[in-house]
Structures are given as C-alpha cells and as structure tokens.
C-alpha positions as CSV (number, residue, x, y, z in Angstrom):
1,M,83.6,217.7,-63.6
2,N,86.8,215.6,-62.9
3,F,89.6,214.0,-64.9
4,Q,88.2,210.5,-64.4
5,Q,85.0,211.5,-66.2
6,L,87.0,213.0,-69.0
7,R,89.2,209.9,-69.3
8,S,86.1,207.7,-69.4
9,I,84.7,209.7,-72.3
10,R,88.0,209.7,-74.2
11,E,88.6,206.0,-73.8
12,A,85.1,205.1,-74.7
13,T,85.6,206.7,-78.1
14,R,89.0,205.1,-78.5
15,R,87.8,201.6,-77.5
16,G,84.9,201.5,-79.9
17,Y,82.4,202.2,-77.1
18,N,83.2,198.9,-75.4
19,L,82.9,199.8,-71.7
20,T,84.5,196.6,-70.6
21,E,87.7,197.6,-72.4
22,V,87.5,201.1,-71.0
23,A,87.2,199.8,-67.5
24,N,90.3,197.6,-68.0
25,V,92.3,200.5,-69.3
26,L,91.3,202.8,-66.5
27,F,91.5,200.1,-63.8
28,T,88.0,200.5,-62.7
29,S,84.6,198.7,-63.2
30,Q,82.2,198.9,-66.1
31,P,79.4,200.3,-63.8
32,G,81.9,202.9,-62.6
33,V,82.7,204.0,-66.2
34,S,79.0,204.2,-67.0
35,R,78.4,206.3,-64.0
36,Q,81.2,208.7,-64.8
37,I,79.9,209.2,-68.3
38,R,76.3,209.7,-67.2
39,E,77.3,212.2,-64.5
40,L,79.3,214.3,-66.9
41,E,76.4,214.3,-69.4
42,E,74.0,215.4,-66.7
43,E,76.4,218.2,-65.6
44,L,76.8,219.5,-69.1
45,G,73.1,219.0,-69.9
46,V,73.7,217.2,-73.2
47,E,74.0,213.5,-74.3
48,I,77.5,212.8,-75.6
49,F,76.8,209.3,-76.8
50,E,74.2,207.6,-78.8
51,R,72.7,204.6,-77.2
52,N,70.9,201.4,-77.9
53,G,69.5,200.5,-74.6
54,K,72.4,200.7,-72.2
55,R,75.0,200.1,-74.9
56,L,76.9,203.0,-76.4
57,T,76.8,203.0,-80.2
58,G,78.4,206.3,-81.2
59,L,78.7,210.0,-80.6
60,T,75.9,212.5,-80.9
61,D,76.5,215.8,-82.9
62,P,77.3,217.8,-79.7
63,G,79.3,214.8,-78.5
64,R,81.8,215.0,-81.3
65,G,82.6,218.6,-80.4
66,I,82.8,217.8,-76.7
67,V,85.2,214.9,-77.3
68,R,87.6,217.2,-79.2
69,I,87.6,219.6,-76.3
70,I,88.2,216.7,-73.8
71,D,91.1,215.5,-75.9
72,R,92.6,219.0,-75.7
73,L,92.0,219.3,-71.9
74,L,93.7,215.9,-71.2
75,L,96.6,216.7,-73.6
76,E,97.2,220.0,-71.7
77,A,97.0,218.1,-68.4
78,E,99.7,215.7,-69.6
79,N,101.7,218.7,-70.9
80,L,101.5,220.3,-67.5
81,Q,102.9,217.2,-65.9
82,Q,105.8,217.0,-68.4
83,A,106.5,220.8,-68.0
84,S,106.6,220.5,-64.2
85,K,109.3,217.8,-64.5
86,E,111.2,219.9,-67.0
87,Y,111.1,223.0,-64.9
88,A,112.1,221.0,-61.8
89,G,115.3,220.1,-63.6
90,L,114.5,216.4,-63.6
91,M,116.4,214.9,-66.5
92,S,115.2,211.4,-66.0
93,G,112.2,209.5,-67.3
94,T,111.2,207.3,-70.1
95,L,111.1,208.1,-73.8
96,A,108.7,205.9,-75.6
97,V,109.5,205.4,-79.3
98,A,107.2,203.5,-81.6
99,T,108.7,202.3,-84.8
100,T,108.9,199.5,-87.3
101,H,111.4,196.6,-87.2
102,T,113.5,197.9,-90.0
103,Q,114.0,201.3,-88.2
104,A,114.7,199.7,-84.8
105,R,117.1,197.1,-86.2
106,Y,119.1,199.1,-88.8
107,V,118.7,202.8,-88.2
108,L,118.1,203.5,-84.5
109,P,121.0,201.7,-82.8
110,K,123.5,204.5,-83.4
111,V,120.9,207.2,-82.4
112,V,120.0,205.3,-79.2
113,Q,123.6,204.8,-78.3
114,S,124.4,208.5,-78.7
115,F,121.3,209.5,-76.9
116,R,122.0,207.2,-73.9
117,A,125.5,208.7,-73.6
118,A,124.0,212.2,-73.4
119,F,121.0,211.2,-71.1
120,P,122.0,208.2,-69.0
121,E,119.1,208.7,-66.6
122,V,116.5,208.4,-69.4
123,R,115.1,205.0,-70.3
124,I,114.1,204.2,-73.8
125,A,111.1,202.1,-74.5
126,L,111.1,200.8,-78.1
127,Q,107.7,199.6,-79.3
128,Q,107.6,197.9,-82.7
129,S,104.5,197.5,-84.8
130,A,102.8,198.4,-88.1
131,P,102.7,202.0,-89.2
132,E,98.9,202.4,-88.4
133,H,99.5,201.1,-84.8
134,I,102.5,203.4,-84.5
135,A,100.3,206.4,-85.4
136,E,97.6,205.2,-82.9
137,W,100.1,204.9,-80.1
138,V,101.5,208.4,-80.6
139,L,97.9,209.9,-80.9
140,S,96.9,208.2,-77.6
141,G,100.0,209.2,-75.7
142,K,101.3,205.6,-75.4
143,A,104.4,206.7,-77.4
144,D,106.1,210.1,-77.5
145,I,107.6,209.6,-80.9
146,G,106.7,207.5,-83.9
147,I,109.1,206.6,-86.8
148,A,108.0,204.9,-90.0
149,T,108.1,205.2,-93.7
150,E,104.4,204.8,-94.4
151,G,101.2,206.2,-92.9
152,L,102.3,208.9,-90.5
153,S,101.6,211.9,-92.7
154,R,97.9,210.9,-93.0
155,F,96.8,212.0,-89.6
156,D,95.8,215.6,-88.9
157,D,96.6,215.4,-85.2
158,L,100.2,214.2,-85.9
159,V,103.0,216.5,-86.9
160,S,105.4,214.5,-89.1
161,F,108.8,215.5,-90.4
162,P,110.7,214.0,-93.3
163,C,114.0,212.6,-92.0
164,Y,115.9,210.7,-94.6
165,Q,115.4,209.1,-98.0
166,W,116.2,205.5,-98.9
167,N,115.7,203.0,-101.7
168,H,114.9,199.3,-102.1
169,V,117.4,196.8,-103.3
170,I,117.1,193.3,-104.9
171,V,118.7,190.5,-102.9
172,V,119.6,187.1,-104.4
173,P,121.9,184.2,-103.5
174,H,125.4,184.5,-105.0
175,G,125.4,183.0,-108.5
176,H,121.8,183.8,-109.2
177,P,121.0,184.6,-112.9
178,L,120.0,188.2,-112.1
179,V,123.5,189.0,-110.9
180,A,124.8,188.7,-114.5
181,N,121.8,190.6,-116.0
182,G,123.3,194.1,-115.8
183,A,120.5,196.6,-115.2
184,V,117.6,194.5,-114.0
185,T,114.1,195.3,-115.3
186,L,110.7,194.7,-113.7
187,R,110.1,192.0,-116.3
188,D,113.3,190.3,-115.3
189,L,112.1,190.3,-111.7
190,A,108.7,189.0,-112.7
191,E,110.3,185.9,-114.0
192,F,111.0,184.8,-110.5
193,P,108.9,184.3,-107.3
194,L,109.3,187.4,-105.1
195,I,109.7,187.9,-101.4
196,T,109.1,191.3,-99.9
197,Y,107.3,193.3,-97.2
198,D,103.7,193.1,-96.1
199,R,101.4,195.8,-97.5
200,G,101.7,199.0,-95.7
201,F,105.3,198.3,-94.5
202,T,108.7,199.7,-95.5
203,G,107.8,201.2,-98.8
204,R,105.7,198.3,-100.1
205,G,103.4,200.8,-101.8
206,H,106.2,201.9,-104.2
207,I,106.9,198.3,-105.2
208,D,103.2,197.7,-106.0
209,D,102.9,201.0,-107.9
210,A,105.9,200.2,-110.1
211,F,104.6,196.8,-111.2
212,S,101.1,198.2,-111.7
213,A,102.3,201.1,-113.8
214,A,104.2,198.6,-116.0
215,G,101.2,196.4,-116.3
216,I,103.0,193.5,-114.7
217,A,101.5,191.1,-112.1
218,P,104.4,189.8,-110.0
219,D,104.3,186.5,-108.2
220,I,104.8,187.5,-104.6
221,V,105.1,184.2,-102.8
222,L,106.0,185.4,-99.3
223,T,105.7,188.6,-97.3
224,A,106.8,189.6,-93.8
225,M,107.4,192.7,-91.7
226,D,111.0,191.7,-90.8
227,S,113.8,192.4,-93.2
228,D,115.9,189.7,-91.6
229,V,113.2,187.1,-92.1
230,L,112.8,188.1,-95.7
231,Q,116.5,187.7,-96.4
232,Q,116.6,184.3,-94.6
233,Y,114.0,182.9,-97.0
234,V,115.9,184.4,-99.9
235,A,119.0,182.6,-98.7
236,L,116.9,179.3,-98.6
237,G,116.3,179.8,-102.3
238,L,112.5,180.5,-102.0
239,G,112.6,183.6,-104.2
240,V,114.1,186.9,-105.1
241,G,114.0,189.5,-102.3
242,I,113.1,193.2,-102.5
243,V,114.2,194.8,-99.2
244,A,115.2,198.1,-97.7
245,S,118.8,199.2,-98.7
246,M,119.9,199.7,-95.1
247,A,118.9,196.1,-94.3
248,A,120.9,194.7,-97.1
249,E,123.9,196.9,-96.3
250,Q,124.1,195.4,-92.8
251,S,123.5,191.8,-93.8
252,R,126.5,191.3,-96.1
253,G,128.4,188.1,-95.5
254,N,125.2,186.0,-95.3
255,G,125.6,184.5,-98.8
256,L,123.4,187.1,-100.5
257,H,124.2,189.6,-103.3
258,A,122.5,193.0,-103.4
259,I,121.5,194.5,-106.8
260,D,120.7,198.2,-107.3
261,A,117.0,198.9,-107.8
262,T,116.9,202.7,-107.7
263,H,115.8,202.8,-111.4
264,L,112.8,200.5,-110.7
265,F,111.2,201.8,-107.5
266,A,110.5,205.3,-106.3
267,A,112.6,206.5,-103.3
268,N,111.1,206.3,-99.9
269,V,111.0,208.9,-97.1
270,T,111.2,207.9,-93.5
271,R,109.2,210.3,-91.3
272,L,109.2,211.0,-87.6
273,A,105.9,212.0,-85.9
274,V,104.8,213.6,-82.6
275,R,101.4,214.5,-81.4
276,R,100.3,218.0,-82.4
277,G,100.2,220.3,-79.3
278,A,102.2,217.9,-77.1
279,Y,104.8,219.2,-74.7
280,L,108.1,217.6,-75.4
281,R,110.8,217.2,-72.7
282,S,114.2,218.6,-73.7
283,Y,115.6,215.1,-74.1
284,A,112.8,214.3,-76.6
285,Y,114.0,217.2,-78.7
286,D,117.5,216.0,-78.5
287,F,116.5,212.5,-79.7
288,I,114.6,214.0,-82.7
289,L,117.5,216.2,-83.7
290,Q,119.9,213.2,-83.5
291,F,117.6,211.2,-85.7
292,A,116.9,214.1,-88.1
293,P,119.9,216.5,-87.8
294,R,118.6,218.7,-90.6
295,L,115.8,219.9,-88.4
296,T,116.1,222.5,-85.7
297,R,114.3,222.9,-82.4
298,L,112.6,226.0,-83.8
299,D,111.2,223.9,-86.7
300,I,109.7,221.4,-84.3
301,V,108.2,224.0,-81.9
302,A,106.7,225.9,-84.8
303,A,105.1,222.7,-86.3
304,L,103.8,221.6,-82.9
305,D,102.1,225.0,-82.3
306,A,100.6,225.3,-85.8
307,R,96.9,224.7,-86.1
C-alpha cells in the first residue's frame, strides 16, 4: 500500500470516476491510475469500485467505507507535513483563501493588510468563486479557508463559524422615485425591473424568500455575481439594484443612492469554514481571528476536533 494508490482512489471519487481527469491531476497516465487502483483492491481483497467493463461507474458498499478511511489517512498525512513545518519554526508558506467577490472586494482587504504586516513571509492566494465551489476547494485541500454567506454550513466535513451579520440595501440613481417614498415596500420594488445577485450568491435566498412570502413575483431582469457589475447597470438606468450593504457603503460617489432595506429582507450571516480534522498553521489561526475576532483559538480547536 502506498500514497499514490490512496490518492488514485480518492481522486477517482472526486473526478466522477473519470480516470483521464484523475491522471491529469496526479500527473501520471490513465493506465498507471488503473494499475494503482487494481493493485490496492488486490492487496485489500475487495473491490472498491463498481465497473462496466473497464470503466468505473461507482463505489461498492465496502468501497464507500474504504474511501472514508483513505480520506482520513491522506488528511493526516497532510496534517503531518503542516505540523512539521510548524514545529520547525517555519513561518513562511501560502495561505489559500477561497471566497466570493463581495468578500474579497469589500471585507477582506483590511484583514489581508493586517495579516501581511504580521506575517510578511506568508503569501496569500485568494480564490474567488461560487459558494459550492468554495466548499469543494476547502474539502479537497485546494483552499485552507473558505468564506461565504451561503452554502458552507451544509457540509458535514466542514466546520463553519458565523463571523458577522449584514443586510441588503436598495440602490437607485439619484432622483429615482423610490428615494422620495419613505419606507420602501416589496410592492414598491416590484413596480420596477430589479438587478441583483445570481441564485446561491450573497444572500439571494433571503431576497427570493421575502418576495415569495408576500406572494409577489418580482421582475428580475439582470443578475450577476459581482456587486460592482450590478451597480454599474443600475447607474445605466437598467433597473433598481438590491446589493450587499458593504458594497454600497464603499461605492458612494458613483451617482447612486442607497435606501435601507433591513425591514424587507432577513439579515445575512457570513461564515468562515475549514476542513474538519485539518491541522492549521499558527498563521491560519491568526487570519481567522482577525476576520472573526469574537472567536478564540480554543473555539476553533474544539470545533475541528469534534466528531
């Protein structure tokens, strides 16, 4: 049994049993991957994968249990490498943070600036994507930390922490009729074409829930992942925007007016997630505590170790 065999098994499950993709990820050949898998199955005396001819199609019953063990073994091997660097006193490396555009653009700059001042030898790799991809990257070890408002709490193998709460605001060009309306209602909003986030991004679920509960079908004419893009189209007069409050706060002076919407949409909670059981370098703890100062290192350690 060797690590290459274990990695071949793990990647086969992650890549939908496509051995060509597995070979590319592991920098080897497809026949080499097939051989590694078959050799481990022969050594263990069980078939891990179901097959249709030579093609892998799924996991057998014993295979599902074996893959969970393999995941733990490889995680502990990665933890060993991280721990060795920590105990050797090496305060350099790369901290990979997967997050959404809104967090990277409006919330993280001050945290990153402070972190870099404390750890000048540590590089930060910011990876931006949708919440489901962020979760996948943390689970696979591609990212050390994931930050998003939606999706991170749904995965059993992730430990996620609530960090801060925020609300949506309505953005319109100066002089728009909604500015003089006082407290805007959902029916007021529904009179105009709306511009907001893609489904699954930046609290979009709370926007949909509010309209659905009121029995109102809004005319959402444009969606995007990027708060700056949304506000650009609002400025062009294409519709009324519903965006994250932190995006509107930092975009003043662009000809837009922000209207309070805390009475319309439920508050959102941004969460930070790490892989359950992962070994975190000291600088990773420091980054987390700067982003979520209400946490303590003991909180994080206890959650990581919980089963």
